[in-house]
C-alpha positions in Angstrom: 31.5 -42.9 1.9 32.0 -39.6 3.6 33.4 -38.1 0.5 30.4 -39.0 -1.6 28.0 -37.6 1.1 30.0 -34.5 1.3 30.0 -34.0 -2.5 26.2 -34.7 -2.6 25.7 -32.2 0.2 27.8 -29.6 -1.7 25.8 -30.3 -5.0 22.6 -29.7 -3.1 23.8 -26.4 -1.7 25.1 -25.2 -5.0 21.8 -26.1 -6.7 19.9 -24.3 -4.0 22.1 -21.2 -4.4 21.4 -21.2 -8.1 17.7 -21.4 -7.4 17.9 -18.6 -4.9 19.8 -16.5 -7.4 17.2 -17.2 -10.0 14.3 -16.2 -7.7 16.1 -12.9 -6.7 16.9 -12.1 -10.4 20.6 -12.2 -9.8 21.9 -13.9 -12.9 25.5 -12.8 -13.0 26.8 -15.4 -10.5 24.8 -18.3 -11.9 27.3 -19.4 -14.7 30.2 -19.6 -12.2 28.2 -21.7 -9.8 26.8 -23.8 -12.6 30.4 -24.7 -13.7 31.2 -25.7 -10.1 28.1 -27.8 -10.0 28.8 -29.5 -13.3 32.3 -30.3 -12.3 31.1 -31.8 -9.1 28.5 -33.9 -11.0 31.4 -35.1 -13.4 33.4 -36.0 -10.2 30.6 -38.0 -8.6 30.0 -39.9 -11.9 33.6 -40.8 -12.3 33.9 -41.8 -8.7 30.8 -44.0 -9.2 32.2 -45.4 -12.5 35.5 -46.2 -10.8 33.8 -48.1 -7.9 31.8 -50.1 -10.5 35.0 -50.9 -12.3 36.7 -52.0 -9.1 33.6 -54.1 -8.1 33.7 -55.7 -11.5 37.4 -56.6 -11.2 37.1 -57.9 -7.7 34.1 -60.2 -9.0 36.5 -61.5 -11.7 39.3 -62.1 -9.3 36.9 -64.0 -6.9 35.5 -66.1 -9.8 39.0 -66.9 -11.0 40.1 -67.6 -7.4 37.1 -70.0 -7.1 37.9 -71.8 -10.2 41.6 -72.2 -9.1 40.4 -73.6 -5.7 38.1 -76.1 -7.4 40.9 -77.2 -9.7 43.3 -77.7 -6.8 40.7 -79.5 -4.8 40.2 -81.8 -7.7 43.9 -82.5 -8.0 44.2 -83.1 -4.3 41.4 -85.6 -4.4 43.1 -87.3 -7.4 46.4 -87.5 -5.7 44.8 -88.7 -2.4 43.0 -91.5 -4.4 46.2 -92.4 -6.2 48.2 -92.4 -2.9 45.5 -94.7 -1.4 45.7 -97.1 -4.3 49.5 -97.1 -4.1 49.3 -97.8 -0.4 46.9 -100.7 -0.9 49.3 -102.2 -3.7 52.3 -101.8 -1.4 50.5 -103.6 1.4 49.5 -106.3 -1.0 53.0 -106.8 -2.2 54.3 -106.9 1.5 51.9 -109.6 2.5 52.7 -111.7 -0.6 56.5 -111.9 0.2 
């Protein structure tokens, strides 16, 4: 988060500097500063895009994990039910002997 704040502060300073240069009719430095500003904007966009991609990937992982957990819970419930039925049958056979 500090990195994005730093980049945004730098972007603001560069924009102000361009504005000051325009106001003072000093046009020679503007292209160089504008290139820095555009590169910084590109970096911020890419960082934001990467964060969105990571968030999306994490969401997919969470969703898949939840599906797997639900599937395992269903299997455990079925196995438990089958085990209980087996135990009841075993008791019934034991009493009949």
